[in-house]
Residue frames as a rotation matrix with the C-alpha (Angstrom) as fourth column:
ASP 1
-0.886 0.434 -0.164 94.10
0.304 0.809 0.504 125.93
0.351 0.396 -0.848 -16.10
PRO 2
-0.471 0.769 0.433 90.47
-0.640 -0.635 0.433 127.21
0.607 -0.073 0.791 -15.97
ALA 3
0.366 0.638 -0.677 89.21
0.005 0.726 0.687 123.95
0.931 -0.255 0.262 -14.46
VAL 4
-0.284 -0.562 -0.777 91.72
0.831 0.259 -0.492 124.12
0.477 -0.786 0.393 -11.61
ARG 5
-0.943 -0.050 0.329 90.81
-0.063 -0.944 -0.323 127.76
0.327 -0.325 0.887 -11.02
ARG 6
-0.073 0.993 0.088 87.09
-0.567 -0.114 0.816 126.95
0.821 0.010 0.571 -10.90
GLU 7
0.324 0.144 -0.935 87.73
0.482 0.826 0.294 124.14
0.814 -0.545 0.198 -8.46
GLY 8
-0.659 -0.654 -0.372 89.81
0.674 -0.294 -0.677 126.45
0.334 -0.697 0.635 -6.26
MET 9
-0.777 0.426 0.464 87.13
-0.425 -0.898 0.114 129.13
0.465 -0.108 0.879 -6.28
GLU 10
0.244 0.910 -0.335 84.43
-0.292 0.398 0.870 126.62
0.925 -0.114 0.362 -5.41
ARG 11
0.029 -0.328 -0.944 86.49
0.794 0.581 -0.178 125.32
0.607 -0.745 0.277 -2.51
ALA 12
-0.922 -0.380 0.070 87.07
0.282 -0.787 -0.549 128.88
0.264 -0.486 0.833 -1.30
ARG 13
-0.376 0.863 0.336 83.35
-0.573 -0.502 0.648 129.60
0.728 0.051 0.684 -1.51
ARG 14
0.383 0.521 -0.763 82.52
0.228 0.747 0.624 126.52
0.895 -0.413 0.167 0.55
LEU 15
-0.352 -0.607 -0.713 85.03
0.863 0.085 -0.498 127.50
0.363 -0.790 0.494 3.23
LEU 16
-0.938 0.016 0.347 83.77
-0.084 -0.980 -0.181 131.07
0.337 -0.199 0.920 3.37
LEU 17
-0.030 0.998 0.059 80.16
-0.520 -0.066 0.852 129.96
0.854 -0.005 0.520 3.67
ARG 18
0.236 0.027 -0.971 81.14
0.641 0.747 0.177 127.56
0.730 -0.665 0.159 6.42
ALA 19
-0.787 -0.559 -0.260 82.80
0.580 -0.528 -0.620 130.47
0.210 -0.639 0.740 8.23
ARG 20
-0.624 0.657 0.423 79.61
-0.485 -0.750 0.449 132.50
0.613 0.075 0.787 7.74
ASP 21
0.302 0.801 -0.516 77.54
-0.050 0.554 0.831 129.69
0.952 -0.225 0.208 9.24
TYR 22
-0.149 -0.435 -0.888 79.83
0.885 0.342 -0.316 129.41
0.442 -0.833 0.334 12.26
GLY 23
-0.949 -0.248 0.195 79.60
0.167 -0.919 -0.356 133.16
0.267 -0.306 0.914 12.72
VAL 24
-0.248 0.939 0.237 75.82
-0.551 -0.338 0.762 133.25
0.796 0.058 0.602 12.57
ARG 25
0.338 0.319 -0.885 75.73
0.433 0.782 0.448 130.35
0.835 -0.535 0.126 15.01
GLY 26
-0.550 -0.625 -0.554 77.98
0.793 -0.182 -0.582 132.28
0.263 -0.759 0.596 17.39
LEU 27
-0.903 0.241 0.355 75.87
-0.252 -0.968 0.016 135.42
0.348 -0.075 0.935 17.11
SER 28
0.007 0.972 -0.235 72.77
-0.281 0.228 0.932 133.33
0.960 0.060 0.274 17.85
VAL 29
-0.384 -0.199 -0.902 74.06
0.702 0.572 -0.425 132.25
0.600 -0.796 -0.080 21.26
GLY 30
-0.645 0.197 -0.738 71.83
0.619 -0.432 -0.656 133.89
-0.448 -0.880 0.157 23.84
ARG 31
-0.632 0.459 -0.624 69.70
-0.583 -0.813 -0.008 135.49
-0.511 0.359 0.781 21.13
ASP 32
-0.383 0.557 0.737 66.75
0.416 0.816 -0.400 133.26
-0.825 0.154 -0.544 20.36
GLY 33
0.582 0.729 0.361 65.50
0.594 -0.078 -0.801 133.59
-0.555 0.681 -0.478 16.80
PHE 34
0.100 -0.604 -0.791 68.52
-0.227 -0.788 0.573 135.57
-0.969 0.122 -0.216 15.64
ALA 35
-0.788 -0.491 0.372 69.19
0.201 0.366 0.909 133.56
-0.582 0.791 -0.190 12.47
GLY 36
-0.132 0.832 0.539 65.59
0.984 0.174 -0.027 133.90
-0.116 0.527 -0.842 11.31
GLU 37
0.653 0.346 -0.674 65.52
0.379 -0.920 -0.105 137.61
-0.656 -0.187 -0.732 12.10
LEU 38
-0.303 -0.864 -0.401 68.73
-0.092 -0.393 0.915 138.08
-0.948 0.314 0.040 10.12
LEU 39
-0.744 0.102 0.660 66.95
0.639 0.395 0.660 136.72
-0.194 0.913 -0.359 7.08
GLY 40
0.099 0.952 0.290 63.75
0.978 -0.148 0.150 138.71
0.186 0.268 -0.945 7.53
ASN 41
0.941 0.181 0.287 64.87
0.120 -0.969 0.218 141.94
0.317 -0.171 -0.933 9.21
PRO 42
0.244 -0.950 -0.193 68.69
0.727 0.311 -0.612 142.23
0.642 0.009 0.767 9.14
ALA 43
-0.308 -0.388 0.869 68.91
-0.164 -0.878 -0.450 145.65
0.937 -0.281 0.207 10.80
PHE 44
0.559 0.597 0.575 66.70
-0.699 -0.034 0.714 144.54
0.446 -0.802 0.398 13.70
ALA 45
0.890 -0.265 -0.370 68.72
0.352 0.917 0.190 141.36
0.289 -0.299 0.909 14.18
ALA 46
-0.023 -0.985 0.173 72.03
0.586 -0.154 -0.796 143.21
0.810 0.083 0.581 14.08
ALA 47
-0.011 0.078 0.997 70.80
-0.482 -0.874 0.063 145.75
0.876 -0.480 0.047 16.64
ARG 48
0.921 0.389 0.033 70.50
-0.235 0.483 0.843 142.93
0.312 -0.784 0.536 19.18
VAL 49
0.479 -0.822 -0.309 74.26
0.738 0.567 -0.366 142.38
0.476 -0.053 0.878 19.13
GLY 50
0.972 -0.123 -0.200 76.46
0.052 -0.716 0.696 144.12
-0.229 -0.687 -0.690 21.69
ALA 51
0.605 -0.782 -0.153 80.02
-0.784 -0.550 -0.288 145.41
0.141 0.294 -0.945 21.70
GLU 52
0.076 -0.602 0.795 81.40
-0.604 0.606 0.517 142.16
-0.793 -0.519 -0.318 23.07
ASP 53
0.253 0.106 0.962 80.61
0.467 0.857 -0.217 140.49
-0.847 0.504 0.167 19.77
VAL 54
0.580 -0.102 -0.808 82.13
-0.585 -0.743 -0.326 143.02
-0.567 0.662 -0.491 17.37
PRO 55
-0.560 -0.825 -0.077 84.76
-0.651 0.381 0.657 140.47
-0.512 0.418 -0.750 16.23
LEU 56
-0.510 0.449 0.734 81.99
0.463 0.862 -0.206 137.99
-0.725 0.235 -0.647 15.38
LEU 57
0.595 0.729 -0.338 80.04
0.141 -0.509 -0.849 140.66
-0.791 0.457 -0.406 13.53
TYR 58
0.222 -0.595 -0.773 83.09
-0.802 -0.562 0.203 141.63
-0.555 0.575 -0.601 11.53
TRP 59
-0.745 -0.657 0.116 84.34
-0.489 0.655 0.576 138.18
-0.455 0.373 -0.809 10.58
THR 60
-0.217 0.755 0.619 80.87
0.497 0.631 -0.596 136.83
-0.840 0.178 -0.512 9.81
ALA 61
0.734 0.529 -0.425 80.11
-0.021 -0.608 -0.794 139.72
-0.679 0.592 -0.435 7.47
ALA 62
0.013 -0.817 -0.577 83.60
-0.848 -0.315 0.426 139.66
-0.530 0.484 -0.697 5.95
ALA 63
-0.776 -0.285 0.562 83.44
-0.052 0.918 0.394 135.95
-0.628 0.277 -0.727 5.11
TRP 64
0.086 0.929 0.359 79.88
0.562 0.252 -0.788 136.27
-0.823 0.270 -0.500 3.81
SER 65
0.689 0.188 -0.700 80.60
-0.318 -0.790 -0.525 139.25
-0.651 0.584 -0.484 1.58
LEU 66
-0.356 -0.876 -0.326 83.73
-0.782 0.088 0.618 137.64
-0.512 0.475 -0.716 0.16
ALA 67
-0.582 0.254 0.772 81.74
0.351 0.935 -0.043 134.51
-0.733 0.246 -0.634 -0.68
ILE 68
0.565 0.821 -0.082 79.31
0.348 -0.328 -0.878 136.77
-0.748 0.468 -0.471 -2.55
ALA 69
0.383 -0.475 -0.792 82.14
-0.656 -0.743 0.128 138.58
-0.650 0.471 -0.597 -4.33
ILE 70
-0.690 -0.718 -0.090 83.62
-0.595 0.492 0.635 135.37
-0.411 0.492 -0.767 -5.75
SER 71
-0.622 0.547 0.561 80.19
0.511 0.826 -0.238 133.97
-0.593 0.138 -0.793 -6.74
PRO 72
-0.701 0.357 -0.617 78.87
-0.558 -0.813 0.164 136.13
-0.443 0.459 0.770 -9.60
ASP 73
-0.685 0.436 -0.584 77.03
-0.328 0.531 0.781 133.06
0.651 0.727 -0.221 -10.88
ALA 74
-0.567 0.473 -0.674 75.00
0.767 0.601 -0.224 132.73
0.299 -0.645 -0.704 -7.65
PRO 75
-0.435 0.440 0.786 72.23
-0.079 -0.888 0.453 135.36
0.897 0.135 0.421 -7.58
THR 76
0.622 0.674 -0.399 70.74
0.333 0.233 0.914 133.87
0.708 -0.701 -0.079 -4.43
LEU 77
0.017 -0.705 -0.709 73.96
0.999 -0.014 0.037 134.75
-0.036 -0.709 0.704 -2.62
LEU 78
-0.738 -0.294 0.607 73.91
0.422 -0.904 0.075 138.29
0.526 0.312 0.791 -4.01
ALA 79
0.202 0.920 0.335 70.53
0.063 -0.353 0.933 138.75
0.977 -0.167 -0.129 -2.34
ASP 80
0.522 -0.064 -0.851 72.31
0.822 0.307 0.481 138.27
0.230 -0.950 0.213 1.00
LEU 81
-0.358 -0.802 0.478 74.34
0.619 -0.587 -0.522 141.46
0.699 0.109 0.706 0.63
PRO 82
0.157 0.449 0.879 71.96
-0.366 -0.801 0.474 143.56
0.917 -0.396 0.039 2.80
ARG 83
0.949 0.160 -0.272 72.54
0.159 0.504 0.849 141.07
0.273 -0.848 0.453 5.63
CYS 84
0.080 -0.988 -0.133 76.30
0.957 0.113 -0.268 141.52
0.280 -0.106 0.954 5.38
GLU 85
-0.353 -0.186 0.917 75.83
0.196 -0.973 -0.122 145.28
0.915 0.137 0.380 5.36
ALA 86
0.625 0.670 0.400 73.60
-0.272 -0.293 0.917 145.23
0.731 -0.682 0.000 8.45
LEU 87
0.785 -0.387 -0.484 76.13
0.616 0.571 0.542 143.20
0.067 -0.724 0.686 10.44
MET 88
-0.216 -0.960 0.176 79.04
0.926 -0.259 -0.276 145.39
0.311 0.103 0.945 9.42
ARG 89
-0.119 0.227 0.967 77.16
-0.010 -0.974 0.227 148.63
0.993 0.017 0.119 10.06
ARG 90
0.911 0.412 -0.027 76.40
-0.007 0.082 0.997 147.38
0.413 -0.907 0.078 13.55
ALA 91
0.388 -0.856 -0.342 80.09
0.921 0.356 0.156 146.64
-0.012 -0.375 0.927 14.07
LEU 92
-0.382 -0.519 0.765 80.93
0.584 -0.777 -0.236 150.14
0.716 0.357 0.600 12.89
ALA 93
0.342 0.623 0.703 78.39
-0.205 -0.681 0.703 151.70
0.917 -0.384 -0.105 15.25
LEU 94
0.962 0.075 -0.264 79.70
0.212 0.408 0.888 149.70
0.174 -0.910 0.376 18.20
ASP 95
0.453 -0.878 -0.154 83.45
0.177 -0.081 0.981 150.08
-0.874 -0.471 0.119 17.66
GLU 96
0.985 -0.073 -0.158 84.81
-0.173 -0.314 -0.934 151.94
0.019 0.947 -0.322 14.65
ARG 97
0.267 -0.959 0.092 88.33
-0.962 -0.260 0.080 151.36
-0.053 -0.110 -0.992 15.98
TYR 98
0.717 0.044 0.696 88.10
-0.213 0.964 0.158 147.58
-0.664 -0.262 0.700 15.80
ASP 99
0.362 -0.685 0.632 91.34
0.758 0.611 0.228 146.11
-0.543 0.397 0.740 14.41
GLU 100
-0.459 -0.651 -0.605 92.68
0.282 -0.752 0.595 149.58
-0.843 0.102 0.529 13.65
GLY 101
-0.273 0.447 -0.852 89.89
-0.666 -0.727 -0.167 150.57
-0.694 0.522 0.496 11.29
ALA 102
-0.929 -0.129 0.346 89.15
0.105 0.806 0.583 147.23
-0.354 0.578 -0.735 9.62
VAL 103
-0.064 0.982 0.177 85.42
0.738 0.166 -0.654 147.98
-0.672 0.089 -0.735 9.45
HIS 104
0.385 0.134 -0.913 86.06
-0.323 -0.907 -0.269 151.27
-0.865 0.398 -0.306 7.69
GLU 105
-0.653 -0.689 -0.314 88.27
-0.560 0.161 0.812 149.44
-0.509 0.707 -0.492 5.21
PHE 106
-0.591 0.546 0.595 85.42
0.609 0.785 -0.116 147.03
-0.530 0.294 -0.796 4.48
PHE 107
0.431 0.870 -0.239 83.23
0.509 -0.453 -0.732 149.99
-0.745 0.194 -0.639 3.60
VAL 108
-0.241 -0.574 -0.782 85.90
-0.548 -0.585 0.598 151.39
-0.801 0.573 -0.174 1.27
ALA 109
-0.987 -0.148 0.068 85.33
-0.043 0.641 0.767 148.34
-0.157 0.753 -0.638 -0.93
PHE 110
-0.400 0.909 0.117 81.60
0.791 0.407 -0.456 148.13
-0.462 -0.091 -0.882 -0.21
GLU 111
0.430 0.563 -0.706 80.88
0.194 -0.821 -0.536 151.76
-0.882 0.094 -0.463 -1.11
GLY 112
-0.076 -0.590 -0.804 83.57
-0.656 -0.577 0.486 152.18
-0.751 0.564 -0.343 -3.73
GLY 113
-0.888 -0.365 0.280 83.04
-0.092 0.736 0.670 148.94
-0.451 0.569 -0.687 -5.57
ARG 114
-0.224 0.888 0.401 79.35
0.851 0.379 -0.364 149.46
-0.475 0.260 -0.840 -6.38
PRO 115
-0.683 0.080 0.726 77.89
0.462 -0.722 0.515 151.90
0.565 0.687 0.456 -8.90
GLU 116
-0.935 0.330 0.133 75.75
-0.336 -0.695 -0.636 154.66
-0.117 -0.639 0.760 -7.44
ALA 117
-0.205 0.905 -0.372 72.69
-0.773 0.084 0.629 153.08
0.601 0.417 0.682 -9.01
MET 118
0.199 0.212 -0.957 73.25
0.261 0.930 0.260 150.13
0.945 -0.301 0.129 -6.66
GLY 119
0.940 0.305 -0.151 73.83
0.232 -0.250 0.940 152.32
0.249 -0.919 -0.306 -3.61
GLY 120
0.152 -0.963 -0.223 77.57
0.988 0.151 0.026 152.87
0.009 -0.224 0.975 -3.85
SER 121
0.990 0.117 0.074 79.28
0.114 -0.993 0.032 156.20
0.077 -0.024 -0.997 -3.23
VAL 122
0.206 -0.968 0.141 82.83
0.605 0.013 -0.796 157.30
0.769 0.249 0.588 -4.06
GLU 123
0.011 -0.162 0.987 82.50
-0.471 -0.871 -0.138 160.15
0.882 -0.463 -0.086 -1.56
ARG 124
0.792 0.309 0.526 81.55
-0.607 0.310 0.732 157.80
0.063 -0.899 0.433 1.29
ALA 125
0.820 -0.548 -0.165 84.29
0.509 0.831 -0.225 155.37
0.260 0.101 0.960 0.26
ARG 126
0.012 -0.854 0.521 86.84
0.242 -0.503 -0.830 158.18
0.970 0.136 0.201 0.48
ARG 127
0.268 0.139 0.953 85.65
-0.796 -0.525 0.300 159.16
0.542 -0.840 -0.030 3.96
HIS 128
0.979 0.084 0.183 85.96
-0.173 0.818 0.549 155.56
-0.103 -0.570 0.815 5.13
PHE 129
0.534 -0.845 0.018 89.43
0.594 0.360 -0.720 155.37
0.602 0.395 0.694 3.57
ASP 130
-0.016 -0.535 0.845 90.60
-0.298 -0.804 -0.515 158.49
0.955 -0.260 -0.147 5.41
ARG 131
0.526 0.287 0.801 89.31
-0.836 0.003 0.548 157.09
0.155 -0.958 0.241 8.68
ALA 132
0.979 -0.185 -0.090 90.86
0.192 0.979 0.066 153.65
0.075 -0.082 0.994 8.11
VAL 133
0.212 -0.953 0.214 94.26
0.440 -0.102 -0.892 155.21
0.873 0.283 0.397 7.46
ALA 134
0.014 -0.166 0.986 93.93
-0.640 -0.759 -0.118 157.46
0.769 -0.629 -0.117 10.51
LEU 135
0.757 0.378 0.533 92.92
-0.653 0.418 0.632 154.63
0.016 -0.826 0.563 12.83
SER 136
0.871 -0.488 -0.057 95.76
0.480 0.871 -0.107 152.41
0.101 0.066 0.993 11.67
GLY 137
0.588 -0.677 -0.443 98.28
-0.122 -0.616 0.778 155.21
-0.799 -0.404 -0.445 11.96
GLY 138
0.559 -0.334 -0.759 99.34
-0.829 -0.197 -0.524 154.40
0.026 0.922 -0.387 8.42
ARG 139
-0.355 -0.766 0.536 100.79
-0.786 0.555 0.272 151.08
-0.506 -0.324 -0.799 9.60
LYS 140
0.000 0.423 0.906 98.45
0.261 0.875 -0.408 148.93
-0.965 0.237 -0.111 7.48
VAL 141
-0.881 -0.415 -0.227 99.03
-0.136 -0.237 0.962 148.69
-0.453 0.879 0.152 3.75
SER 142
-0.636 0.618 0.462 95.66
0.735 0.668 0.119 147.17
-0.235 0.416 -0.879 2.89
PRO 143
0.289 0.813 -0.505 93.54
0.463 -0.580 -0.670 150.37
-0.838 -0.040 -0.544 2.95
LEU 144
-0.195 -0.452 -0.871 95.80
-0.548 -0.686 0.479 151.91
-0.814 0.570 -0.114 0.30
VAL 145
-0.974 -0.219 0.053 95.53
-0.096 0.616 0.782 148.88
-0.204 0.757 -0.621 -1.96
THR 146
-0.376 0.913 0.158 91.79
0.801 0.406 -0.441 148.49
-0.466 -0.039 -0.884 -1.42
PHE 147
0.305 0.496 -0.813 91.09
0.071 -0.863 -0.500 152.12
-0.950 0.095 -0.298 -2.31
ALA 148
-0.497 -0.576 -0.649 93.35
-0.618 -0.290 0.731 152.00
-0.609 0.764 -0.212 -5.37
GLU 149
-0.970 0.056 0.235 91.74
0.177 0.827 0.533 148.81
-0.165 0.559 -0.813 -6.66
THR 150
-0.181 0.982 0.047 88.17
0.920 0.186 -0.345 149.95
-0.348 -0.019 -0.937 -6.13
VAL 151
0.555 0.527 -0.643 87.77
0.385 -0.849 -0.363 153.72
-0.737 -0.046 -0.674 -6.21
SER 152
-0.181 -0.693 -0.698 90.79
-0.403 -0.595 0.696 154.77
-0.897 0.407 -0.172 -8.27
VAL 153
-0.906 -0.106 0.410 89.99
0.281 0.575 0.768 152.21
-0.317 0.811 -0.491 -10.95
ARG 154
-0.043 0.985 0.166 86.29
0.930 0.100 -0.353 153.03
-0.364 0.140 -0.921 -10.91
THR 155
0.680 0.286 -0.675 86.97
0.167 -0.957 -0.237 156.76
-0.714 0.049 -0.699 -11.32
GLN 156
0.681 -0.487 0.547 89.78
0.702 0.220 -0.677 156.05
0.210 0.845 0.492 -13.82
ASN 157
0.864 -0.461 0.201 92.25
-0.500 -0.834 0.235 158.07
0.059 -0.303 -0.951 -11.77
ARG 158
0.722 -0.607 -0.334 95.49
0.361 0.741 -0.566 156.44
0.591 0.287 0.754 -12.85
LYS 159
-0.151 -0.811 0.566 97.77
-0.238 -0.526 -0.817 158.90
0.960 -0.257 -0.114 -11.05
GLU 160
0.180 0.297 0.938 96.00
-0.971 -0.098 0.218 158.33
0.157 -0.950 0.271 -7.74
PHE 161
0.968 0.211 -0.135 96.07
-0.209 0.978 0.024 154.57
0.138 0.005 0.990 -8.37
LEU 162
0.402 -0.893 -0.205 99.83
0.398 0.372 -0.839 154.52
0.825 0.255 0.505 -8.90
ASP 163
-0.209 -0.463 0.861 100.54
-0.550 -0.673 -0.495 156.94
0.809 -0.577 -0.114 -6.05
LEU 164
0.514 0.489 0.705 98.59
-0.857 0.266 0.440 154.80
0.028 -0.831 0.556 -3.58
LEU 165
0.964 -0.176 -0.199 100.29
0.150 0.979 -0.137 151.60
0.219 0.102 0.970 -4.71
ASP 166
0.089 -0.979 0.186 103.71
0.155 -0.171 -0.973 153.25
0.984 0.115 0.136 -4.49
ARG 167
-0.036 -0.033 0.999 102.88
-0.883 -0.467 -0.047 154.35
0.468 -0.884 -0.012 -0.93
ALA 168
0.864 0.415 0.286 101.89
-0.500 0.777 0.382 150.78
-0.064 -0.473 0.879 -0.11
LEU 169
0.775 -0.600 -0.197 105.09
0.409 0.715 -0.567 149.37
0.481 0.360 0.799 -1.55
ALA 170
0.037 -0.783 0.621 107.23
-0.254 -0.608 -0.752 151.95
0.967 -0.130 -0.221 0.27
VAL 171
0.626 0.241 0.741 106.19
-0.769 0.034 0.638 150.54
0.129 -0.970 0.207 3.66
ASP 172
-0.543 -0.804 -0.241 108.83
-0.669 0.588 -0.454 148.31
0.507 -0.085 -0.858 5.27
ALA 173
0.452 0.866 -0.215 106.54
-0.586 0.470 0.661 145.35
0.673 -0.173 0.719 5.94
GLN 174
0.104 -0.488 -0.866 109.26
0.390 0.821 -0.416 143.44
0.915 -0.295 0.276 7.78
THR 175
-0.618 -0.551 -0.561 109.87
0.720 -0.110 -0.685 145.95
0.315 -0.827 0.465 10.56
SER 176
-0.756 0.236 0.610 107.40
-0.204 -0.971 0.123 148.86
0.622 -0.031 0.783 10.56
ALA 177
-0.020 0.810 0.586 104.47
-0.998 -0.049 0.034 147.04
0.056 -0.585 0.809 12.16
PRO 178
-0.880 -0.474 -0.016 105.31
-0.473 0.880 -0.052 143.47
0.039 -0.039 -0.999 13.26
GLU 179
-0.503 0.750 0.430 101.68
-0.034 0.480 -0.877 142.67
-0.863 -0.456 -0.216 14.12
HIS 180
0.606 0.720 -0.338 100.66
-0.346 -0.144 -0.927 143.47
-0.716 0.679 0.161 10.54
ARG 181
-0.391 -0.900 -0.191 103.70
-0.563 0.070 0.823 141.92
-0.728 0.429 -0.535 8.86
MET 182
-0.671 0.102 0.734 101.89
0.437 0.854 0.281 139.07
-0.599 0.510 -0.618 7.10
SER 183
0.399 0.904 0.156 98.88
0.707 -0.195 -0.680 141.09
-0.584 0.381 -0.716 5.96
ASN 184
0.495 -0.284 -0.821 101.15
-0.410 -0.909 0.068 143.89
-0.766 0.303 -0.567 4.75
LEU 185
-0.639 -0.762 0.103 103.27
-0.312 0.379 0.871 141.46
-0.703 0.525 -0.480 2.74
VAL 186
-0.352 0.609 0.711 100.14
0.776 0.615 -0.142 139.99
-0.523 0.501 -0.689 1.15
SER 187
0.670 0.644 -0.369 98.82
0.376 -0.723 -0.580 143.46
-0.641 0.250 -0.726 0.35
GLN 188
0.073 -0.726 -0.683 102.15
-0.583 -0.587 0.562 144.48
-0.809 0.357 -0.466 -1.17
ARG 189
-0.755 -0.271 0.597 102.06
0.239 0.734 0.635 141.42
-0.611 0.622 -0.490 -3.38
ARG 190
0.199 0.911 0.360 98.61
0.865 0.009 -0.502 142.52
-0.461 0.411 -0.786 -4.53
ALA 191
0.588 -0.021 -0.808 99.93
-0.104 -0.993 -0.050 146.05
-0.802 0.113 -0.587 -5.11
ARG 192
-0.502 -0.843 -0.193 102.69
-0.383 0.017 0.924 144.79
-0.775 0.538 -0.331 -7.38
TRP 193
-0.576 0.370 0.729 100.20
0.690 0.698 0.191 142.68
-0.438 0.613 -0.658 -9.34
LEU 194
0.524 0.834 -0.172 97.86
0.639 -0.519 -0.567 145.65
-0.562 0.188 -0.805 -9.76
LYS 195
0.205 -0.527 -0.824 100.68
-0.397 -0.815 0.423 147.91
-0.895 0.240 -0.376 -10.95
GLY 196
-0.774 -0.563 0.289 101.52
-0.034 0.493 0.869 145.34
-0.632 0.663 -0.401 -13.58
ARG 197
-0.362 0.742 0.565 97.93
0.911 0.409 0.048 145.48
-0.195 0.532 -0.824 -14.86
ALA 198
-0.329 0.244 -0.912 97.62
0.195 -0.928 -0.319 149.27
-0.924 -0.283 0.258 -14.95
ASP 199
-0.869 -0.050 -0.493 97.43
-0.435 -0.397 0.808 149.42
-0.236 0.916 0.323 -18.74
GLU 200
-0.750 0.641 -0.166 94.52
0.441 0.670 0.597 146.96
0.494 0.375 -0.785 -18.69
LEU 201
-0.274 0.652 -0.708 92.67
0.932 -0.003 -0.363 148.75
-0.239 -0.759 -0.606 -15.91
PHE 202
-0.013 0.205 -0.979 92.83
0.140 -0.969 -0.205 152.28
-0.990 -0.139 -0.016 -17.31
LEU 203
0.753 0.330 0.569 91.74
0.615 -0.046 -0.787 153.63
-0.234 0.943 -0.238 -20.66
GLU 204
-0.270 -0.882 0.387 94.31
0.954 -0.299 -0.016 155.49
0.130 0.365 0.922 -22.70
ASP 205
-0.221 0.111 -0.969 94.62
0.419 -0.886 -0.197 159.20
-0.881 -0.450 0.149 -21.98
């Protein structure tokens, strides 16, 4: 039902923006004027944040960017993308190992999901992917699925797409990495859905 879907997306957007607001509020603690600086000079604002707040940087930017991604009808939100990027680049500079390469995985989608005319780069996305896989020791399924869905589809590399999804589905999510069990199961569900749509995502050879 399209109406139900729209309602669900709107609710998700509200929750994500609320998470963004909580994150900005947390990053503002002890940093007078941070919220205003983030609007006017994102890189300067982000540079004020230290390593102790990498989790806040990551989750604030992640929630914010996801709200943008599900809101193609909200151009004012799209204009916030440089602020998300500044926060996440600061997190990367402070601790690239955070959550076993989660920041690198963000940049797989960020770089790989945008055309080069808008600043994206398949080459940079691939470097971030390699680093995300290395930092997770291959125990996280999500980098494989993220790369397949963004870069492999964008470059119309069907073989790579299917190979990555098969690698993701071959992981024993129940026992291989207990701390990632839930996220791996969710990513595998996404992988199966993507495989089922391969004919829609790729042009005929």
